[in-house]
C-alpha positions in Angstrom: 91.3 167.6 156.7 92.5 165.7 153.6 91.1 162.3 152.8 93.2 159.9 150.7 91.2 157.0 149.3 93.1 154.7 149.2 96.7 154.5 150.5 97.6 152.4 147.4 96.7 155.3 145.2 99.3 157.5 147.0 102.1 154.9 146.9 105.2 155.7 144.9 106.5 153.4 142.2 108.9 151.0 144.0 112.1 149.5 142.6 112.8 145.8 142.8 114.5 144.7 146.0 113.0 147.6 148.0 112.4 146.7 151.7 108.5 146.7 151.8 108.4 147.6 155.5 110.7 150.5 155.1 108.9 151.6 152.0 105.5 151.7 153.7 106.9 153.6 156.6 108.7 156.2 154.5 105.7 156.9 152.3 103.5 157.5 155.3 106.3 159.6 156.9 106.1 161.9 153.8 102.4 162.3 154.4 103.0 163.1 158.1 105.5 165.8 157.1 102.9 167.4 154.9 100.5 167.4 157.9 103.1 169.2 160.0 104.1 171.6 157.3 100.6 172.7 156.5 99.0 172.1 159.9 96.4 169.7 158.5 95.1 166.3 159.3 95.1 163.4 156.7 92.7 160.5 156.9 94.3 157.7 155.0 91.9 155.0 153.9 93.4 151.6 153.6 92.2 148.0 153.1 92.1 145.3 155.7 92.7 141.6 155.2 89.8 139.2 154.8 89.5 137.9 158.3 88.8 134.2 159.0 86.2 133.2 161.5 87.7 133.3 165.0 90.4 135.9 164.1 90.9 138.9 166.4 89.1 141.6 164.4 90.9 144.3 166.5 94.4 143.1 165.8 96.7 145.3 163.8 97.5 142.2 161.8 94.2 142.9 160.0 95.7 145.9 158.2 96.8 145.0 154.7 100.5 145.3 154.0 103.4 145.4 156.3 103.9 146.5 159.9 105.4 149.7 158.4 101.9 151.0 157.9 100.7 150.6 161.5 104.0 151.8 162.9 104.0 155.0 160.9 100.5 156.4 161.6 99.5 158.3 164.7 96.1 156.7 165.1 94.2 153.7 163.7 90.5 153.3 163.2 89.5 149.8 162.2 86.1 149.1 160.7 85.2 145.4 161.1 82.3 143.0 161.5 82.2 140.5 164.3 80.9 136.9 164.1 77.4 138.1 165.1 77.3 140.5 162.1 77.7 143.6 164.3 79.7 146.4 162.7 82.4 147.8 165.0 85.0 150.5 165.0 88.2 149.8 167.0 90.3 152.9 167.8 93.9 152.6 168.8 97.2 154.4 168.2 99.8 156.7 169.7 97.6 159.7 170.3 94.2 158.1 171.1 92.6 154.8 172.1 89.1 153.8 173.2 88.8 151.0 175.8 85.5 149.9 174.3 84.8 149.0 170.6 82.2 151.4 169.1 79.0 150.0 167.6 78.5 151.3 164.0 75.6 151.3 161.6 75.6 151.8 157.9 72.7 153.2 155.9 73.6 154.0 152.2 70.5 156.3 152.0 71.5 158.4 155.1 73.9 161.3 155.1 76.4 160.5 156.4 75.8 156.8 155.8 78.0 155.7 158.8 76.8 156.4 162.3 78.4 155.6 165.7 76.0 154.2 168.2 78.3 154.3 171.2 80.0 151.6 173.2 79.4 148.2 171.7 79.7 146.6 175.2 76.8 148.5 176.6 74.6 147.9 173.6 75.3 144.2 173.3 74.7 143.5 177.0 71.6 145.6 177.3 69.2 142.9 178.3 71.7 141.1 180.6 72.5 144.5 182.3 68.9 145.1 182.9 68.5 141.7 184.4 71.5 142.3 186.7 70.0 145.6 188.0 66.6 143.9 188.5 68.1 141.0 190.4 70.0 143.4 192.7 67.0 145.4 193.6 66.1 142.9 196.3 69.6 143.2 197.8 73.3 142.2 197.3 74.0 138.9 195.4 77.1 136.8 195.2 78.7 136.2 191.8 77.7 132.5 191.8 74.0 133.5 192.4 74.1 135.9 189.5 75.8 133.4 187.2 73.1 130.9 187.9 70.2 133.4 187.5 71.6 134.8 184.2 72.6 131.5 182.7 75.9 132.9 181.4 79.5 131.9 181.8 81.2 133.0 185.0 83.9 135.0 183.2 81.3 136.9 181.1 79.2 137.8 184.1 82.3 138.8 186.1 83.4 141.1 183.2 80.0 142.7 182.9 79.8 143.3 186.7 83.2 144.9 186.6 82.2 147.2 183.7 79.0 148.2 185.5 81.0 148.9 188.6 83.4 151.1 186.6 80.4 153.0 185.3 79.3 153.7 188.9 76.2 151.5 188.8 77.4 148.7 191.2 79.9 148.1 194.0 81.1 145.1 196.0 80.3 144.8 199.7 80.8 141.8 202.1 77.5 140.3 201.0 78.3 140.4 197.2 77.5 142.8 194.4 75.1 145.6 195.2 73.5 148.7 193.6 74.9 152.1 194.3 72.4 153.9 196.5 71.4 156.5 193.9 70.9 153.7 191.3 68.7 151.8 193.8 66.7 155.0 194.3 66.2 155.6 190.6 65.2 152.0 190.0 62.7 152.2 192.8 61.1 155.2 191.1 60.8 153.3 187.8 58.0 151.0 187.0 59.7 149.5 184.0 63.6 149.1 184.2 63.7 148.5 180.4 63.1 152.2 179.8 65.9 153.4 182.1 68.2 155.9 180.6 71.6 154.2 181.3 73.6 157.2 180.2 71.7 159.3 182.7 72.4 156.7 185.3 76.1 156.8 184.7 76.1 160.6 184.7 74.3 160.5 188.0 76.8 158.0 189.3 79.7 160.4 188.6 77.8 163.3 190.3 77.0 161.2 193.3 80.6 160.0 193.6 81.9 163.6 193.3 79.6 164.7 196.0 80.5 161.8 198.3 84.2 162.5 197.9 83.7 166.3 198.4 82.0 165.6 201.7 84.7 163.2 202.8 87.9 164.8 201.4 86.9 168.4 200.6 87.1 167.9 196.8 86.5 165.2 194.1 89.5 162.9 193.8 89.2 162.7 190.0 
């Protein structure tokens, strides 16, 4: 792994009248050729624009320079801070992409100073997620009932329920949103839902789904 800090230090002297988009693309193309020739990876550190409040911090427009930069690289890791002051890493590109932004912390006294805390979605909705599970212990609930109980916007609650369903914690039945059986069982065994290990819950969800599909179809479908 070779780290170049920053891209501007690696730029060649440009002549007047040079197309900046083509120039950015060609310079990064040279670095990609070095990677292929020597079978190495290059981490190219580059600056972002100063985002105004309300800007999409995950937009590739935040990358300083022309579109030639974002078009030439294989993958892009954006470090940004949202309006709540939370540090995030957004990963996108040709070879990899993460659906969820990753929550980051920075401690100059630590080694390494940057640390990834996992999905920002699950960290930022921790309390609301706990409230949803607690509300559903007594039985299925319609979306409107959950919106009223949580005091959140309908779209935000709907998105959270969908994510929790994708994680294998919930499902929809004719009566509304409900807990997966194994989740209901684990919650019943816990005196305090705040200390639940949600990663363990999601892992258990995958195992339970695999077992259910194996019994029904002879093998897991995924």
